[in-house]
CHARMM internal coordinates of N, CA and C (Angstrom, degrees):
IC EDIT
DIST 1 N 1 CA 1.4144
DIST 1 CA 1 C 1.5270
ANGL 1 N 1 CA 1 C 108.89
DIST 1 C 2 N 1.3106
ANGL 1 CA 1 C 2 N 115.95
DIHE 1 N 1 CA 1 C 2 N 135.76
DIST 2 N 2 CA 1.4439
ANGL 1 C 2 N 2 CA 120.83
DIHE 1 CA 1 C 2 N 2 CA -175.88
DIST 2 CA 2 C 1.5175
ANGL 2 N 2 CA 2 C 112.84
DIHE 1 C 2 N 2 CA 2 C -88.35
DIST 2 C 3 N 1.3080
ANGL 2 CA 2 C 3 N 116.14
DIHE 2 N 2 CA 2 C 3 N 178.92
DIST 3 N 3 CA 1.4650
ANGL 2 C 3 N 3 CA 119.21
DIHE 2 CA 2 C 3 N 3 CA 179.96
DIST 3 CA 3 C 1.5306
ANGL 3 N 3 CA 3 C 111.42
DIHE 2 C 3 N 3 CA 3 C -66.81
DIST 3 C 4 N 1.2969
ANGL 3 CA 3 C 4 N 115.22
DIHE 3 N 3 CA 3 C 4 N 146.30
DIST 4 N 4 CA 1.4692
ANGL 3 C 4 N 4 CA 121.84
DIHE 3 CA 3 C 4 N 4 CA -179.16
DIST 4 CA 4 C 1.5064
ANGL 4 N 4 CA 4 C 107.98
DIHE 3 C 4 N 4 CA 4 C -96.65
DIST 4 C 5 N 1.3051
ANGL 4 CA 4 C 5 N 118.62
DIHE 4 N 4 CA 4 C 5 N 124.61
DIST 5 N 5 CA 1.4479
ANGL 4 C 5 N 5 CA 123.09
DIHE 4 CA 4 C 5 N 5 CA -175.82
DIST 5 CA 5 C 1.5267
ANGL 5 N 5 CA 5 C 111.79
DIHE 4 C 5 N 5 CA 5 C -108.51
DIST 5 C 6 N 1.3143
ANGL 5 CA 5 C 6 N 117.67
DIHE 5 N 5 CA 5 C 6 N 22.90
DIST 6 N 6 CA 1.4511
ANGL 5 C 6 N 6 CA 120.97
DIHE 5 CA 5 C 6 N 6 CA -178.86
DIST 6 CA 6 C 1.5283
ANGL 6 N 6 CA 6 C 112.48
DIHE 5 C 6 N 6 CA 6 C -73.67
DIST 6 C 7 N 1.3391
ANGL 6 CA 6 C 7 N 117.28
DIHE 6 N 6 CA 6 C 7 N -172.88
DIST 7 N 7 CA 1.4729
ANGL 6 C 7 N 7 CA 119.50
DIHE 6 CA 6 C 7 N 7 CA -178.98
DIST 7 CA 7 C 1.5281
ANGL 7 N 7 CA 7 C 110.82
DIHE 6 C 7 N 7 CA 7 C -64.46
DIST 7 C 8 N 1.2794
ANGL 7 CA 7 C 8 N 114.46
DIHE 7 N 7 CA 7 C 8 N 144.78
DIST 8 N 8 CA 1.4627
ANGL 7 C 8 N 8 CA 119.76
DIHE 7 CA 7 C 8 N 8 CA 179.87
DIST 8 CA 8 C 1.5271
ANGL 8 N 8 CA 8 C 108.82
DIHE 7 C 8 N 8 CA 8 C -77.54
DIST 8 C 9 N 1.2825
ANGL 8 CA 8 C 9 N 117.07
DIHE 8 N 8 CA 8 C 9 N 149.87
DIST 9 N 9 CA 1.4556
ANGL 8 C 9 N 9 CA 122.70
DIHE 8 CA 8 C 9 N 9 CA 177.86
DIST 9 CA 9 C 1.5147
ANGL 9 N 9 CA 9 C 108.37
DIHE 8 C 9 N 9 CA 9 C -98.93
DIST 9 C 10 N 1.3293
ANGL 9 CA 9 C 10 N 115.39
DIHE 9 N 9 CA 9 C 10 N 119.49
DIST 10 N 10 CA 1.4566
ANGL 9 C 10 N 10 CA 119.98
DIHE 9 CA 9 C 10 N 10 CA 174.67
DIST 10 CA 10 C 1.5099
ANGL 10 N 10 CA 10 C 107.37
DIHE 9 C 10 N 10 CA 10 C -115.84
DIST 10 C 11 N 1.3323
ANGL 10 CA 10 C 11 N 117.94
DIHE 10 N 10 CA 10 C 11 N 130.09
DIST 11 N 11 CA 1.4647
ANGL 10 C 11 N 11 CA 118.91
DIHE 10 CA 10 C 11 N 11 CA 178.00
DIST 11 CA 11 C 1.5242
ANGL 11 N 11 CA 11 C 109.59
DIHE 10 C 11 N 11 CA 11 C -65.59
DIST 11 C 12 N 1.3537
ANGL 11 CA 11 C 12 N 117.77
DIHE 11 N 11 CA 11 C 12 N 150.07
DIST 12 N 12 CA 1.4669
ANGL 11 C 12 N 12 CA 119.46
DIHE 11 CA 11 C 12 N 12 CA 179.32
DIST 12 CA 12 C 1.5239
ANGL 12 N 12 CA 12 C 110.67
DIHE 11 C 12 N 12 CA 12 C -63.02
DIST 12 C 13 N 1.3315
ANGL 12 CA 12 C 13 N 117.52
DIHE 12 N 12 CA 12 C 13 N 151.69
DIST 13 N 13 CA 1.4717
ANGL 12 C 13 N 13 CA 119.40
DIHE 12 CA 12 C 13 N 13 CA -178.59
DIST 13 CA 13 C 1.5337
ANGL 13 N 13 CA 13 C 110.55
DIHE 12 C 13 N 13 CA 13 C -66.15
DIST 13 C 14 N 1.2816
ANGL 13 CA 13 C 14 N 115.62
DIHE 13 N 13 CA 13 C 14 N 148.48
DIST 14 N 14 CA 1.4520
ANGL 13 C 14 N 14 CA 121.80
DIHE 13 CA 13 C 14 N 14 CA 179.71
DIST 14 CA 14 C 1.5215
ANGL 14 N 14 CA 14 C 108.22
DIHE 13 C 14 N 14 CA 14 C -99.93
DIST 14 C 15 N 1.3417
ANGL 14 CA 14 C 15 N 115.05
DIHE 14 N 14 CA 14 C 15 N 126.94
DIST 15 N 15 CA 1.4645
ANGL 14 C 15 N 15 CA 120.04
DIHE 14 CA 14 C 15 N 15 CA 179.18
DIST 15 CA 15 C 1.5170
ANGL 15 N 15 CA 15 C 108.75
DIHE 14 C 15 N 15 CA 15 C -106.37
DIST 15 C 16 N 1.3055
ANGL 15 CA 15 C 16 N 115.74
DIHE 15 N 15 CA 15 C 16 N 137.84
DIST 16 N 16 CA 1.4546
ANGL 15 C 16 N 16 CA 121.17
DIHE 15 CA 15 C 16 N 16 CA 177.66
DIST 16 CA 16 C 1.5263
ANGL 16 N 16 CA 16 C 108.01
DIHE 15 C 16 N 16 CA 16 C -114.87
DIST 16 C 17 N 1.3165
ANGL 16 CA 16 C 17 N 115.60
DIHE 16 N 16 CA 16 C 17 N 124.25
DIST 17 N 17 CA 1.4576
ANGL 16 C 17 N 17 CA 120.86
DIHE 16 CA 16 C 17 N 17 CA 178.80
DIST 17 CA 17 C 1.5206
ANGL 17 N 17 CA 17 C 109.02
DIHE 16 C 17 N 17 CA 17 C -93.27
DIST 17 C 18 N 1.3265
ANGL 17 CA 17 C 18 N 117.24
DIHE 17 N 17 CA 17 C 18 N 146.18
DIST 18 N 18 CA 1.4694
ANGL 17 C 18 N 18 CA 118.66
DIHE 17 CA 17 C 18 N 18 CA 178.93
DIST 18 CA 18 C 1.5334
ANGL 18 N 18 CA 18 C 109.86
DIHE 17 C 18 N 18 CA 18 C -66.07
DIST 18 C 19 N 1.3172
ANGL 18 CA 18 C 19 N 116.87
DIHE 18 N 18 CA 18 C 19 N 152.18
DIST 19 N 19 CA 1.4702
ANGL 18 C 19 N 19 CA 119.33
DIHE 18 CA 18 C 19 N 19 CA -178.65
DIST 19 CA 19 C 1.5346
ANGL 19 N 19 CA 19 C 110.79
DIHE 18 C 19 N 19 CA 19 C -66.89
DIST 19 C 20 N 1.3199
ANGL 19 CA 19 C 20 N 115.69
DIHE 19 N 19 CA 19 C 20 N 149.93
DIST 20 N 20 CA 1.4593
ANGL 19 C 20 N 20 CA 121.43
DIHE 19 CA 19 C 20 N 20 CA 178.21
DIST 20 CA 20 C 1.5281
ANGL 20 N 20 CA 20 C 108.20
DIHE 19 C 20 N 20 CA 20 C -81.57
DIST 20 C 21 N 1.3333
ANGL 20 CA 20 C 21 N 115.82
DIHE 20 N 20 CA 20 C 21 N 128.05
DIST 21 N 21 CA 1.4516
ANGL 20 C 21 N 21 CA 120.76
DIHE 20 CA 20 C 21 N 21 CA -179.25
DIST 21 CA 21 C 1.5267
ANGL 21 N 21 CA 21 C 107.60
DIHE 20 C 21 N 21 CA 21 C -112.81
DIST 21 C 22 N 1.3313
ANGL 21 CA 21 C 22 N 116.51
DIHE 21 N 21 CA 21 C 22 N 122.88
DIST 22 N 22 CA 1.4563
ANGL 21 C 22 N 22 CA 121.76
DIHE 21 CA 21 C 22 N 22 CA 178.62
DIST 22 CA 22 C 1.5165
ANGL 22 N 22 CA 22 C 107.43
DIHE 21 C 22 N 22 CA 22 C -115.96
DIST 22 C 23 N 1.3299
ANGL 22 CA 22 C 23 N 115.23
DIHE 22 N 22 CA 22 C 23 N 118.03
DIST 23 N 23 CA 1.4575
ANGL 22 C 23 N 23 CA 118.99
DIHE 22 CA 22 C 23 N 23 CA 178.43
DIST 23 CA 23 C 1.5186
ANGL 23 N 23 CA 23 C 108.39
DIHE 22 C 23 N 23 CA 23 C -97.46
DIST 23 C 24 N 1.2982
ANGL 23 CA 23 C 24 N 116.12
DIHE 23 N 23 CA 23 C 24 N 127.12
DIST 24 N 24 CA 1.4648
ANGL 23 C 24 N 24 CA 120.97
DIHE 23 CA 23 C 24 N 24 CA 179.23
DIST 24 CA 24 C 1.5163
ANGL 24 N 24 CA 24 C 108.44
DIHE 23 C 24 N 24 CA 24 C -110.29
DIST 24 C 25 N 1.3335
ANGL 24 CA 24 C 25 N 114.00
DIHE 24 N 24 CA 24 C 25 N 127.62
DIST 25 N 25 CA 1.4559
ANGL 24 C 25 N 25 CA 118.02
DIHE 24 CA 24 C 25 N 25 CA 177.66
DIST 25 CA 25 C 1.5242
ANGL 25 N 25 CA 25 C 108.20
DIHE 24 C 25 N 25 CA 25 C -92.02
DIST 25 C 26 N 1.2988
ANGL 25 CA 25 C 26 N 114.81
DIHE 25 N 25 CA 25 C 26 N 156.75
DIST 26 N 26 CA 1.4551
ANGL 25 C 26 N 26 CA 118.31
DIHE 25 CA 25 C 26 N 26 CA 179.59
DIST 26 CA 26 C 1.5249
ANGL 26 N 26 CA 26 C 108.87
DIHE 25 C 26 N 26 CA 26 C -71.05
DIST 26 C 27 N 1.3361
ANGL 26 CA 26 C 27 N 117.70
DIHE 26 N 26 CA 26 C 27 N 148.70
DIST 27 N 27 CA 1.4640
ANGL 26 C 27 N 27 CA 119.35
DIHE 26 CA 26 C 27 N 27 CA -178.51
DIST 27 CA 27 C 1.5317
ANGL 27 N 27 CA 27 C 111.18
DIHE 26 C 27 N 27 CA 27 C -64.60
DIST 27 C 28 N 1.3124
ANGL 27 CA 27 C 28 N 115.66
DIHE 27 N 27 CA 27 C 28 N 146.14
DIST 28 N 28 CA 1.4555
ANGL 27 C 28 N 28 CA 121.81
DIHE 27 CA 27 C 28 N 28 CA -179.43
DIST 28 CA 28 C 1.5201
ANGL 28 N 28 CA 28 C 107.84
DIHE 27 C 28 N 28 CA 28 C -111.30
DIST 28 C 29 N 1.3170
ANGL 28 CA 28 C 29 N 117.11
DIHE 28 N 28 CA 28 C 29 N 127.82
DIST 29 N 29 CA 1.4583
ANGL 28 C 29 N 29 CA 122.11
DIHE 28 CA 28 C 29 N 29 CA 178.99
DIST 29 CA 29 C 1.5118
ANGL 29 N 29 CA 29 C 108.31
DIHE 28 C 29 N 29 CA 29 C -103.06
DIST 29 C 30 N 1.3221
ANGL 29 CA 29 C 30 N 115.92
DIHE 29 N 29 CA 29 C 30 N 124.30
DIST 30 N 30 CA 1.4640
ANGL 29 C 30 N 30 CA 121.30
DIHE 29 CA 29 C 30 N 30 CA 178.42
DIST 30 CA 30 C 1.5152
ANGL 30 N 30 CA 30 C 107.39
DIHE 29 C 30 N 30 CA 30 C -111.85
DIST 30 C 31 N 1.3219
ANGL 30 CA 30 C 31 N 116.25
DIHE 30 N 30 CA 30 C 31 N 115.42
DIST 31 N 31 CA 1.4610
ANGL 30 C 31 N 31 CA 120.10
DIHE 30 CA 30 C 31 N 31 CA -179.29
DIST 31 CA 31 C 1.5226
ANGL 31 N 31 CA 31 C 108.79
DIHE 30 C 31 N 31 CA 31 C -81.31
DIST 31 C 32 N 1.3076
ANGL 31 CA 31 C 32 N 115.35
DIHE 31 N 31 CA 31 C 32 N 125.87
DIST 32 N 32 CA 1.4597
ANGL 31 C 32 N 32 CA 120.45
DIHE 31 CA 31 C 32 N 32 CA -179.11
DIST 32 CA 32 C 1.5187
ANGL 32 N 32 CA 32 C 109.77
DIHE 31 C 32 N 32 CA 32 C -80.15
DIST 32 C 33 N 1.3159
ANGL 32 CA 32 C 33 N 114.42
DIHE 32 N 32 CA 32 C 33 N 144.41
DIST 33 N 33 CA 1.4510
ANGL 32 C 33 N 33 CA 120.14
DIHE 32 CA 32 C 33 N 33 CA 177.27
DIST 33 CA 33 C 1.5248
ANGL 33 N 33 CA 33 C 108.81
DIHE 32 C 33 N 33 CA 33 C -79.66
DIST 33 C 34 N 1.3200
ANGL 33 CA 33 C 34 N 117.98
DIHE 33 N 33 CA 33 C 34 N 145.20
DIST 34 N 34 CA 1.4621
ANGL 33 C 34 N 34 CA 118.89
DIHE 33 CA 33 C 34 N 34 CA 178.49
DIST 34 CA 34 C 1.5233
ANGL 34 N 34 CA 34 C 110.56
DIHE 33 C 34 N 34 CA 34 C -63.76
DIST 34 C 35 N 1.3181
ANGL 34 CA 34 C 35 N 114.82
DIHE 34 N 34 CA 34 C 35 N 143.45
DIST 35 N 35 CA 1.4645
ANGL 34 C 35 N 35 CA 120.28
DIHE 34 CA 34 C 35 N 35 CA -179.29
DIST 35 CA 35 C 1.5272
ANGL 35 N 35 CA 35 C 109.45
DIHE 34 C 35 N 35 CA 35 C -71.85
DIST 35 C 36 N 1.3029
ANGL 35 CA 35 C 36 N 115.81
DIHE 35 N 35 CA 35 C 36 N 131.26
DIST 36 N 36 CA 1.4485
ANGL 35 C 36 N 36 CA 120.64
DIHE 35 CA 35 C 36 N 36 CA 176.23
DIST 36 CA 36 C 1.5170
ANGL 36 N 36 CA 36 C 107.69
DIHE 35 C 36 N 36 CA 36 C -88.97
DIST 36 C 37 N 1.2907
ANGL 36 CA 36 C 37 N 115.57
DIHE 36 N 36 CA 36 C 37 N 139.95
DIST 37 N 37 CA 1.4558
ANGL 36 C 37 N 37 CA 119.27
DIHE 36 CA 36 C 37 N 37 CA 179.14
DIST 37 CA 37 C 1.5256
ANGL 37 N 37 CA 37 C 108.47
DIHE 36 C 37 N 37 CA 37 C -72.18
DIST 37 C 38 N 1.3161
ANGL 37 CA 37 C 38 N 115.23
DIHE 37 N 37 CA 37 C 38 N 124.61
DIST 38 N 38 CA 1.4516
ANGL 37 C 38 N 38 CA 119.98
DIHE 37 CA 37 C 38 N 38 CA -176.99
DIST 38 CA 38 C 1.5265
ANGL 38 N 38 CA 38 C 110.21
DIHE 37 C 38 N 38 CA 38 C -74.50
DIST 38 C 39 N 1.3020
ANGL 38 CA 38 C 39 N 114.54
DIHE 38 N 38 CA 38 C 39 N 140.80
DIST 39 N 39 CA 1.4578
ANGL 38 C 39 N 39 CA 119.92
DIHE 38 CA 38 C 39 N 39 CA 177.24
DIST 39 CA 39 C 1.5258
ANGL 39 N 39 CA 39 C 108.48
DIHE 38 C 39 N 39 CA 39 C -72.79
DIST 39 C 40 N 1.3091
ANGL 39 CA 39 C 40 N 117.61
DIHE 39 N 39 CA 39 C 40 N 144.00
DIST 40 N 40 CA 1.4680
ANGL 39 C 40 N 40 CA 118.59
DIHE 39 CA 39 C 40 N 40 CA 179.23
DIST 40 CA 40 C 1.5317
ANGL 40 N 40 CA 40 C 110.26
DIHE 39 C 40 N 40 CA 40 C -63.81
DIST 40 C 41 N 1.3135
ANGL 40 CA 40 C 41 N 114.99
DIHE 40 N 40 CA 40 C 41 N 140.51
DIST 41 N 41 CA 1.4549
ANGL 40 C 41 N 41 CA 120.18
DIHE 40 CA 40 C 41 N 41 CA 179.81
DIST 41 CA 41 C 1.5272
ANGL 41 N 41 CA 41 C 109.80
DIHE 40 C 41 N 41 CA 41 C -75.72
DIST 41 C 42 N 1.2964
ANGL 41 CA 41 C 42 N 115.35
DIHE 41 N 41 CA 41 C 42 N 132.18
DIST 42 N 42 CA 1.4547
ANGL 41 C 42 N 42 CA 120.51
DIHE 41 CA 41 C 42 N 42 CA 178.33
DIST 42 CA 42 C 1.5121
ANGL 42 N 42 CA 42 C 107.38
DIHE 41 C 42 N 42 CA 42 C -108.84
DIST 42 C 43 N 1.3244
ANGL 42 CA 42 C 43 N 115.40
DIHE 42 N 42 CA 42 C 43 N 127.25
DIST 43 N 43 CA 1.4622
ANGL 42 C 43 N 43 CA 118.20
DIHE 42 CA 42 C 43 N 43 CA 177.93
DIST 43 CA 43 C 1.5220
ANGL 43 N 43 CA 43 C 108.78
DIHE 42 C 43 N 43 CA 43 C -110.66
DIST 43 C 44 N 1.3127
ANGL 43 CA 43 C 44 N 114.59
DIHE 43 N 43 CA 43 C 44 N 148.54
DIST 44 N 44 CA 1.4596
ANGL 43 C 44 N 44 CA 121.20
DIHE 43 CA 43 C 44 N 44 CA -175.54
DIST 44 CA 44 C 1.5176
ANGL 44 N 44 CA 44 C 110.50
DIHE 43 C 44 N 44 CA 44 C -122.97
DIST 44 C 45 N 1.3327
ANGL 44 CA 44 C 45 N 114.85
DIHE 44 N 44 CA 44 C 45 N 153.47
DIST 45 N 45 CA 1.4522
ANGL 44 C 45 N 45 CA 123.62
DIHE 44 CA 44 C 45 N 45 CA 168.32
DIST 45 CA 45 C 1.5257
ANGL 45 N 45 CA 45 C 105.67
DIHE 44 C 45 N 45 CA 45 C -112.22
DIST 45 C 46 N 1.3108
ANGL 45 CA 45 C 46 N 115.76
DIHE 45 N 45 CA 45 C 46 N 159.76
DIST 46 N 46 CA 1.4596
ANGL 45 C 46 N 46 CA 120.11
DIHE 45 CA 45 C 46 N 46 CA -179.99
DIST 46 CA 46 C 1.5316
ANGL 46 N 46 CA 46 C 108.41
DIHE 45 C 46 N 46 CA 46 C -115.89
DIST 46 C 47 N 1.3349
ANGL 46 CA 46 C 47 N 114.39
DIHE 46 N 46 CA 46 C 47 N 122.68
DIST 47 N 47 CA 1.4597
ANGL 46 C 47 N 47 CA 122.06
DIHE 46 CA 46 C 47 N 47 CA -173.90
DIST 47 CA 47 C 1.5210
ANGL 47 N 47 CA 47 C 109.92
DIHE 46 C 47 N 47 CA 47 C -111.18
DIST 47 C 48 N 1.3219
ANGL 47 CA 47 C 48 N 115.92
DIHE 47 N 47 CA 47 C 48 N 136.40
DIST 48 N 48 CA 1.4676
ANGL 47 C 48 N 48 CA 121.64
DIHE 47 CA 47 C 48 N 48 CA 176.00
DIST 48 CA 48 C 1.5233
ANGL 48 N 48 CA 48 C 106.78
DIHE 47 C 48 N 48 CA 48 C -107.63
DIST 48 C 49 N 1.3308
ANGL 48 CA 48 C 49 N 116.04
DIHE 48 N 48 CA 48 C 49 N 109.79
DIST 49 N 49 CA 1.4631
ANGL 48 C 49 N 49 CA 120.43
DIHE 48 CA 48 C 49 N 49 CA -177.08
DIST 49 CA 49 C 1.5387
ANGL 49 N 49 CA 49 C 111.28
DIHE 48 C 49 N 49 CA 49 C -68.33
DIST 49 C 50 N 1.3192
ANGL 49 CA 49 C 50 N 117.89
DIHE 49 N 49 CA 49 C 50 N -33.17
DIST 50 N 50 CA 1.4627
ANGL 49 C 50 N 50 CA 120.95
DIHE 49 CA 49 C 50 N 50 CA -179.06
DIST 50 CA 50 C 1.5409
ANGL 50 N 50 CA 50 C 110.88
DIHE 49 C 50 N 50 CA 50 C -65.12
DIST 50 C 51 N 1.3383
ANGL 50 CA 50 C 51 N 117.06
DIHE 50 N 50 CA 50 C 51 N -37.18
DIST 51 N 51 CA 1.4661
ANGL 50 C 51 N 51 CA 120.76
DIHE 50 CA 50 C 51 N 51 CA 179.97
DIST 51 CA 51 C 1.5290
ANGL 51 N 51 CA 51 C 111.32
DIHE 50 C 51 N 51 CA 51 C -96.43
DIST 51 C 52 N 1.3246
ANGL 51 CA 51 C 52 N 117.20
DIHE 51 N 51 CA 51 C 52 N -8.71
DIST 52 N 52 CA 1.4592
ANGL 51 C 52 N 52 CA 123.64
DIHE 51 CA 51 C 52 N 52 CA -177.83
DIST 52 CA 52 C 1.5381
ANGL 52 N 52 CA 52 C 110.70
DIHE 51 C 52 N 52 CA 52 C 53.64
DIST 52 C 53 N 1.3803
ANGL 52 CA 52 C 53 N 115.10
DIHE 52 N 52 CA 52 C 53 N 46.28
DIST 53 N 53 CA 1.4668
ANGL 52 C 53 N 53 CA 121.37
DIHE 52 CA 52 C 53 N 53 CA -178.47
DIST 53 CA 53 C 1.5279
ANGL 53 N 53 CA 53 C 109.38
DIHE 52 C 53 N 53 CA 53 C -150.49
DIST 53 C 54 N 1.3168
ANGL 53 CA 53 C 54 N 114.81
DIHE 53 N 53 CA 53 C 54 N 165.24
DIST 54 N 54 CA 1.4552
ANGL 53 C 54 N 54 CA 121.86
DIHE 53 CA 53 C 54 N 54 CA -178.71
DIST 54 CA 54 C 1.5284
ANGL 54 N 54 CA 54 C 110.94
DIHE 53 C 54 N 54 CA 54 C -102.21
DIST 54 C 55 N 1.3451
ANGL 54 CA 54 C 55 N 114.94
DIHE 54 N 54 CA 54 C 55 N 155.90
DIST 55 N 55 CA 1.4639
ANGL 54 C 55 N 55 CA 121.23
DIHE 54 CA 54 C 55 N 55 CA 170.98
DIST 55 CA 55 C 1.5235
ANGL 55 N 55 CA 55 C 106.76
DIHE 54 C 55 N 55 CA 55 C -73.42
DIST 55 C 56 N 1.2773
ANGL 55 CA 55 C 56 N 123.87
DIHE 55 N 55 CA 55 C 56 N 138.97
DIST 56 N 56 CA 1.4570
ANGL 55 C 56 N 56 CA 132.82
DIHE 55 CA 55 C 56 N 56 CA 11.56
DIST 56 CA 56 C 1.5150
ANGL 56 N 56 CA 56 C 113.61
DIHE 55 C 56 N 56 CA 56 C -95.20
DIST 56 C 57 N 1.3450
ANGL 56 CA 56 C 57 N 118.26
DIHE 56 N 56 CA 56 C 57 N 8.39
DIST 57 N 57 CA 1.4651
ANGL 56 C 57 N 57 CA 119.98
DIHE 56 CA 56 C 57 N 57 CA 179.14
DIST 57 CA 57 C 1.5238
ANGL 57 N 57 CA 57 C 110.99
DIHE 56 C 57 N 57 CA 57 C -66.94
DIST 57 C 58 N 1.3166
ANGL 57 CA 57 C 58 N 116.14
DIHE 57 N 57 CA 57 C 58 N -28.40
DIST 58 N 58 CA 1.4635
ANGL 57 C 58 N 58 CA 122.22
DIHE 57 CA 57 C 58 N 58 CA 173.95
DIST 58 CA 58 C 1.5237
ANGL 58 N 58 CA 58 C 105.67
DIHE 57 C 58 N 58 CA 58 C -120.61
DIST 58 C 59 N 1.3221
ANGL 58 CA 58 C 59 N 117.55
DIHE 58 N 58 CA 58 C 59 N 125.41
DIST 59 N 59 CA 1.4656
ANGL 58 C 59 N 59 CA 121.00
DIHE 58 CA 58 C 59 N 59 CA -176.22
DIST 59 CA 59 C 1.5273
ANGL 59 N 59 CA 59 C 113.41
DIHE 58 C 59 N 59 CA 59 C -86.98
DIST 59 C 60 N 1.3084
ANGL 59 CA 59 C 60 N 117.68
DIHE 59 N 59 CA 59 C 60 N -28.15
DIST 60 N 60 CA 1.4575
ANGL 59 C 60 N 60 CA 121.25
DIHE 59 CA 59 C 60 N 60 CA -178.15
DIST 60 CA 60 C 1.5190
ANGL 60 N 60 CA 60 C 109.72
DIHE 59 C 60 N 60 CA 60 C -128.98
DIST 60 C 61 N 1.3195
ANGL 60 CA 60 C 61 N 115.45
DIHE 60 N 60 CA 60 C 61 N 142.99
DIST 61 N 61 CA 1.4577
ANGL 60 C 61 N 61 CA 120.21
DIHE 60 CA 60 C 61 N 61 CA 179.01
DIST 61 CA 61 C 1.5330
ANGL 61 N 61 CA 61 C 108.01
DIHE 60 C 61 N 61 CA 61 C -133.25
DIST 61 C 62 N 1.3325
ANGL 61 CA 61 C 62 N 117.49
DIHE 61 N 61 CA 61 C 62 N 107.67
DIST 62 N 62 CA 1.4677
ANGL 61 C 62 N 62 CA 119.82
DIHE 61 CA 61 C 62 N 62 CA -176.73
DIST 62 CA 62 C 1.5275
ANGL 62 N 62 CA 62 C 112.83
DIHE 61 C 62 N 62 CA 62 C -64.39
DIST 62 C 63 N 1.3094
ANGL 62 CA 62 C 63 N 118.70
DIHE 62 N 62 CA 62 C 63 N -31.07
DIST 63 N 63 CA 1.4610
ANGL 62 C 63 N 63 CA 121.46
DIHE 62 CA 62 C 63 N 63 CA -177.70
DIST 63 CA 63 C 1.5292
ANGL 63 N 63 CA 63 C 112.04
DIHE 62 C 63 N 63 CA 63 C -86.17
DIST 63 C 64 N 1.3278
ANGL 63 CA 63 C 64 N 117.77
DIHE 63 N 63 CA 63 C 64 N -8.33
DIST 64 N 64 CA 1.4597
ANGL 63 C 64 N 64 CA 121.25
DIHE 63 CA 63 C 64 N 64 CA -179.10
DIST 64 CA 64 C 1.5183
ANGL 64 N 64 CA 64 C 111.63
DIHE 63 C 64 N 64 CA 64 C 100.71
DIST 64 C 65 N 1.3038
ANGL 64 CA 64 C 65 N 116.62
DIHE 64 N 64 CA 64 C 65 N 153.29
DIST 65 N 65 CA 1.4579
ANGL 64 C 65 N 65 CA 122.80
DIHE 64 CA 64 C 65 N 65 CA -177.07
DIST 65 CA 65 C 1.5181
ANGL 65 N 65 CA 65 C 110.88
DIHE 64 C 65 N 65 CA 65 C -86.20
DIST 65 C 66 N 1.3129
ANGL 65 CA 65 C 66 N 115.51
DIHE 65 N 65 CA 65 C 66 N 145.19
DIST 66 N 66 CA 1.4623
ANGL 65 C 66 N 66 CA 122.55
DIHE 65 CA 65 C 66 N 66 CA 176.78
DIST 66 CA 66 C 1.5249
ANGL 66 N 66 CA 66 C 107.50
DIHE 65 C 66 N 66 CA 66 C -110.50
DIST 66 C 67 N 1.3183
ANGL 66 CA 66 C 67 N 116.11
DIHE 66 N 66 CA 66 C 67 N 125.56
DIST 67 N 67 CA 1.4595
ANGL 66 C 67 N 67 CA 121.53
DIHE 66 CA 66 C 67 N 67 CA -178.98
DIST 67 CA 67 C 1.5284
ANGL 67 N 67 CA 67 C 108.63
DIHE 66 C 67 N 67 CA 67 C -80.49
DIST 67 C 68 N 1.3559
ANGL 67 CA 67 C 68 N 117.14
DIHE 67 N 67 CA 67 C 68 N 122.65
DIST 68 N 68 CA 1.4635
ANGL 67 C 68 N 68 CA 122.42
DIHE 67 CA 67 C 68 N 68 CA -176.18
DIST 68 CA 68 C 1.5217
ANGL 68 N 68 CA 68 C 108.22
DIHE 67 C 68 N 68 CA 68 C -126.70
DIST 68 C 69 N 1.3364
ANGL 68 CA 68 C 69 N 117.41
DIHE 68 N 68 CA 68 C 69 N 139.26
DIST 69 N 69 CA 1.4665
ANGL 68 C 69 N 69 CA 120.57
DIHE 68 CA 68 C 69 N 69 CA 176.22
DIST 69 CA 69 C 1.5242
ANGL 69 N 69 CA 69 C 109.25
DIHE 68 C 69 N 69 CA 69 C -59.72
DIST 69 C 70 N 1.3466
ANGL 69 CA 69 C 70 N 116.85
DIHE 69 N 69 CA 69 C 70 N 141.43
DIST 70 N 70 CA 1.4540
ANGL 69 C 70 N 70 CA 120.02
DIHE 69 CA 69 C 70 N 70 CA -177.86
DIST 70 CA 70 C 1.5226
ANGL 70 N 70 CA 70 C 112.48
DIHE 69 C 70 N 70 CA 70 C -70.57
DIST 70 C 71 N 1.3168
ANGL 70 CA 70 C 71 N 117.42
DIHE 70 N 70 CA 70 C 71 N -28.73
DIST 71 N 71 CA 1.4697
ANGL 70 C 71 N 71 CA 120.95
DIHE 70 CA 70 C 71 N 71 CA 174.24
DIST 71 CA 71 C 1.5286
ANGL 71 N 71 CA 71 C 107.81
DIHE 70 C 71 N 71 CA 71 C -127.05
DIST 71 C 72 N 1.2912
ANGL 71 CA 71 C 72 N 117.60
DIHE 71 N 71 CA 71 C 72 N 140.40
DIST 72 N 72 CA 1.4723
ANGL 71 C 72 N 72 CA 119.24
DIHE 71 CA 71 C 72 N 72 CA 179.43
DIST 72 CA 72 C 1.5270
ANGL 72 N 72 CA 72 C 110.67
DIHE 71 C 72 N 72 CA 72 C -61.38
DIST 72 C 73 N 1.3257
ANGL 72 CA 72 C 73 N 118.89
DIHE 72 N 72 CA 72 C 73 N 149.01
DIST 73 N 73 CA 1.4592
ANGL 72 C 73 N 73 CA 121.51
DIHE 72 CA 72 C 73 N 73 CA 178.51
DIST 73 CA 73 C 1.5301
ANGL 73 N 73 CA 73 C 110.46
DIHE 72 C 73 N 73 CA 73 C -57.61
DIST 73 C 74 N 1.3386
ANGL 73 CA 73 C 74 N 116.39
DIHE 73 N 73 CA 73 C 74 N 139.25
DIST 74 N 74 CA 1.4457
ANGL 73 C 74 N 74 CA 121.76
DIHE 73 CA 73 C 74 N 74 CA 179.36
DIST 74 CA 74 C 1.5268
ANGL 74 N 74 CA 74 C 112.73
DIHE 73 C 74 N 74 CA 74 C 90.57
DIST 74 C 75 N 1.3285
ANGL 74 CA 74 C 75 N 117.99
DIHE 74 N 74 CA 74 C 75 N -9.65
DIST 75 N 75 CA 1.4685
ANGL 74 C 75 N 75 CA 121.87
DIHE 74 CA 74 C 75 N 75 CA 177.68
DIST 75 CA 75 C 1.5174
ANGL 75 N 75 CA 75 C 109.02
DIHE 74 C 75 N 75 CA 75 C -93.58
DIST 75 C 76 N 1.3279
ANGL 75 CA 75 C 76 N 119.45
DIHE 75 N 75 CA 75 C 76 N 149.05
DIST 76 N 76 CA 1.4687
ANGL 75 C 76 N 76 CA 120.65
DIHE 75 CA 75 C 76 N 76 CA 177.73
DIST 76 CA 76 C 1.5023
ANGL 76 N 76 CA 76 C 113.03
DIHE 75 C 76 N 76 CA 76 C -72.23
END
COOR INIT
IC SEED 1 N 1 CA 1 C
IC BUILD
């Protein structure tokens, strides 16, 4: 058998990927502050004694507005 003059066989190129680097940080502990008990919200209405009515039913009060609790004390 004579020499073979066909295409030469070249192995495919070998690729090398860089190593994977994983950096791990140390765990961080965050201490939570104790919850403070919230004060109950107080809402007010504004009363005009001169007009004997509340805001927004009366827009102006010449004698000045009186701050009144929206619910009487002891009521839910």
